[in-house]
C-alpha angles and dihedrals in degrees: 000000000000111000099224102038118076117228093242090057091055090050092051090049092052091049092049092049092048091051091049092050091047092052092048093050093047091049091051092049093050098039100075096054093046093044094049092049092049090045092054091051091047092050090051091051092048091050091052091049091049092051090052092050092048089054091050092049090051091052091048091051090054091050092049091049090051092048092049092050091047093050093044093058113105113249114249 
């Protein structure tokens, strides 16, 4: 073996590396399902927000049209 590193230290190093690899693999296996579920929820929330904003823009267009017609009337 290596002259300056005790055998138990090499064993501990191997165990630490194996645990790190195991954690990384488990994270990669769990991440897609969690990410897709969160993404679907986020997309639904964004669609609701977009629908609300479209409604507000429609109402603002109606108000602007009314104001333009009101201002375009000749003064009596």
